[in-house]
N, C-alpha and C positions, 0 to 999 in steps of 0.2 A: 503494499500500499504505500509506503514512503517513496519507493521508486517510481511508482505510477503517479503519485502527486507532483513529482518533479519532471514528469514527462520522459523518464529514461527507458520505461517499458509501456507497451500499448495495453489496453483493457484486455486483449486476447491473451496476450503473453503473461499477464498477471494471473488469469484464470488458470492457465496452463500450470503456471508455478504452484498454484494453490492445490491442484490435483496431485503433483508430485510431493509438495510438502505434507500433505496428509499421510503419505507413506513413510518420508523420511523421518518425520518426528515421532514414529513408533520406536526409534532406536532407544529413546530415553527409558522405555519400558524394559527393554533387554538389559540396559545398564543396572536398573533398580532389581532386575531379577537375578543377577549374578550372586552366586553363594546361597540362593533361595532355594525353596523347596519346589516340587513338580507343580504345585498349583501356581506358584509365581511365574514359572516358565510357561505354563499354560495361558495365563492371563496376558504375558507379552506376546505370545504367538497368536493369540485371539485378536489382540488390538493390531497386529501386523496383518494378519489374513484379512479380517473385516475391511481395513483400509485399502488393502492392495486390491480384493475382489470388488469392492464398491467402486474404486476409482476405474478398473477395467470394465466394469458393468456400465458405468455412466458416461465413460469417454465417448461412447457413440452418440450420446446427446450433447455433446460439447456445443455445437452451434446453437442449440436451444437454450443452455445456459446463458451464453453470450447475449442472444436476443432478448432473453427475459430481463437480464440487468440493463441493457440499454433501452428497453421499452419502459421499465418502471422509473428509470432516472434518464429523460431524454437529453439532459444537458451535461452527460457524462464526459463529453469531449471538449467542452468549452473551458478555455484557460483563463484564469484570473490574473490580471497584472497588478502587482504591488510595487511600491517604490521603497527599496532597501538601501540605505546609504547613498542616497542619490541615483540609485541605478534601478531600473524597471526590471522585475523578476516575474516570470510567468509560473504559475502553479495550477496544476490540474486537480484541485481539491475535489471537484465535483465526481472525480473517478473512483475516490475511496469508498463512498456509499454503495455503488453497484457491485464493487469488489466484495465488500462485507456481505450484502444481501446474497450474493451468488454463493459465496462460501457457506452461508447459512443453509441456502437451499439445497446444496450438495450434502450437507451433513444430514439434513432431514430426510433426503431421498435415500441416503445409505442406510439410515436406521429403519426405514419402512421396508427396504428389500430384505434386511437380515432379521427383522423382528419375527416373522413367521417360520424363519429357519433356526430359532435359537437352539432347540434340542438337538436336531442333527448336526448343526455346527458344533455344538459341545462334544458330541460323541466323536466327531471327527479330530478335534483337538486332544481329547483324551487318548485317542488311538495313536496319534502322532507324538504325543508326550506321555509315556505310560508312567504309572506311579511305582517307584521302586518299593520292593517289598519290606526293605528295612529302614524305609524312611518314615519319620514320625512328624506330623505337622507341628509347626511353632505356633506359638500363641500369636494372636493378630496384633496385640499391642506392642510386642517386643520385637524390635529389628534386630534379630540375631546376626551378628557379624557386621553390622554397620558401624561406622565410625561416627558417633554421636557425642556430644557433650554429657558429662556425668549428670547434670541437672536434669536434662532431657531424659536421660536413661532412668532416673529415678521417678519422673513423672509417668513414664511408660509402664514401669513396675507398678506403680500405684494403681494404674488402671486395673491390673490384674488382681491386685491386693483388694480391690473394690468388688470385683467379680467373686473372689473367695468369700469375703464376708457377706455378700447377698446370698450366695449359695448356701452358706451354713444355716442361716435363718430358714431357708427352704427346707434344708435336711431336718432341722429341729422340728419343723411343722409336720413332715412326714414321719419322723420318729413318734410323734404324739399320736398320729393316726394307727401306727403299728400297735402301740401299747394299748390304746383304747379298743383294739379289736375291730377297727373298722376296715381293715384291709385282709385279704386272703393270701395264699401261698403265691409269690411272684406277681402281686397285684401292682397297679401303676406306681403308688408311692415307694413300695418295696424295690421295684426295679429302678426308680428313680435314685434312691439312696446308693444303691450298688453303682450304678452308671456315673453318678455325679462323684461319688468318693474316688472312682478311678480316675476322673477328670482332674479333680483337685490334687491327687498324687502328681500327675504331670504338670500341672500348673506350678506346683512348688518346686519340681526339679528344674523346670524351665526358668523360673525366676532366680533360683539359686545360682544356676550357672551364668545367667545374664548378669547378674549384679556381682557375682564372683568375678567376672571378667573386668568389669568396670572397677571394682575395689583393688584389682591387682595394680592399678596405676596410682600415682601420687595425686591426692585429691584434697581440696580443702577440707578443713575439720568438719564444717558444718555439713557439707555433702556427704563425707564418709559416715558421719553419725546418722545421717538420714538413710543412707543405704543399709547401715547395721539395723535400724529400727525396722526397715522394710523386711529384711530377712528374717528378723524374730518374729514380726507379724505374720509372715508366711508360714513359719513352723508352727506357731500356736494355731492358726486357723485350720491348717491341714490336719492338725491333731484332732481338732473338733469334729472333723468330717469322720475321722476314723472311729471315735466314740460313737457317732450316730450309726455307723455301720456294725459297731459292736452291739448296740441296742437290738438292731434287726437280727443279728446272728443269735443272741440270746432267746428271743422270742421264737425263731425259727427252731432252735433247739428244743425248747419247751414243747413246740407243737408236735415234734418228731417223738418225743418221749410221752406224749399224751398227758401233758401236765397242764392243767388249766388254771390259771391265776384266779384267786377269789376276788369278789367284788371289792372287798376291803383293800386287798393289795393293789389292785388297779387303780383305785381312788388315790391311794397313798402314792403310787408312782406317778400318776398324772399331776398330782399337787407338786411333787418334786420337779417334774418336767417343767410345769408352768412357772415355777419361781426360778429356775435356771434359765429358761428361755426369756423370761422378762429381764433377768439380769444381763443377758446376752444382747437383747434389743437395745437396752440402754447404753451399753459400751459401744455397739456397732457403729452409730454415727459419729463417734470421736475418731474413727479410724478414716481419716481424710487429711487432704493437705490444703491450706497450710494448717499447722497445728493449732488447735483451739484450746483455750484454758478451761479446765474442769476441777471440780473438787475430787481429788484422788482420795483424801481421808475419808469422805463419804462413801465412796465406793468400796474402799477396804473395809470400812465398818459393816457395810451391807454384805460383802462377801463373808465376813466372819460370822454374822447371823445366819447366812445361808449355809456355811460349813456345819454350824451347830445343829441346824434343822435337819441336815442330811444325816448327821451322826444319830440323831434321835430316831429318824426313820429306820435306819439301820438297826438300831436296838429294838424297835417295834417289831421288824420283820423277824428277827432272831427269836423273839418270843412266840412266833406263830409255829415253831417246830415243836410238834407233840406226838405222842405215842397213838393218839388216836387217828392220826393221818400218816400212814406209813410212807407215803410219798412226798410228805411235807418238806423233808431235808432237801431233796433235790429241787422242788419248786422254788423254796426259799433261797437256795443258792443261786439260782438264776436271777431271781428278783434282786439279790444283793449285788450281783454283777451289774444289773442295769443301774442301781443306785450308785455304785462306784464309778460307772461311766459318767453319769451327771456330775458327780463330784469332781472328776477331772476336767470335765467342760467348763465348770465354775472356776477352777483354778486357770484353765487356759485363757479365759476371758479376763480375768484378773491380771494375768501376765501382760495381756494386751494393753490394758489401761496403765499398768506400771511402765511398760515399755514406751507407750506415748508420752508418759509425764516425765520420762528420763531415769526412771528407776531401775532397779534390778529385779530380774524374774525370781520368783521363789520355786 
């Protein structure tokens, strides 16, 4: 457009350059895909193929694109004369608008051509770029292998930590449904716990490797401390997902042993769950950036009260073992495993709060 405005290229040549530029500019996608996964290479190939095939298909209508721009802007070839430093200068500014509208029309037509062919086009690209069997997908927010500033790296890691904290609240909700008997074997919430716990294991590994590569360099003190906090939060949040999976495993074990929890035991376990989940829900919003001030002492006091309550519930459950119920010991043992899992969840979220406040984990 700048060359056309100076009269160095004609309108027809400018449109031809646009057709070629739509292909050449896809090289940036290939540069971004260097060292990436198969999906990254597929995206780059899709960009190149769509622009290349679109240009080849629409080049036969090149005269129509030219006439359309000239018809919409009839003054496209008129030069304006301006005085610059005492000299008259001609500028073909009217040519810039038809070039822009033609480029837009070309992009719209290319999209209309490929829109009905999205699925077969995807299958073609997947066949051209197969997925290696040993390749694991990287997290979307982490630019693995990219040379980025440590501050931006911490921001990207925080996005995945945010995903972990939200996932844990979902897992706690699913665990409650499992305890209350609302689910059956391999029901939706149970499958979600297993699936999401595996995902969070991978998330923790990716974040640890990502931040580890960043922390291997010399960093400003505040950035290094922030990276360490993110690593600690990742470890604590992943442990929460493990405990939710533990609750599911215990319930499944009791099912296989035909051990049915009493209504009193279910009510007690749900009470423990609700108190721990409420504690987790209050700490979760604090896991964000920038750091927000909060009363750590109040959370520690509340955690201590919750710890005492869990110990009392453990004592109550032990008291339910009796000779009148031969299978009570096996059932109570499973119920104690559930209570202990929630006790560890409480400790993990307290560790999160103390980490955010700059304290040491217990």
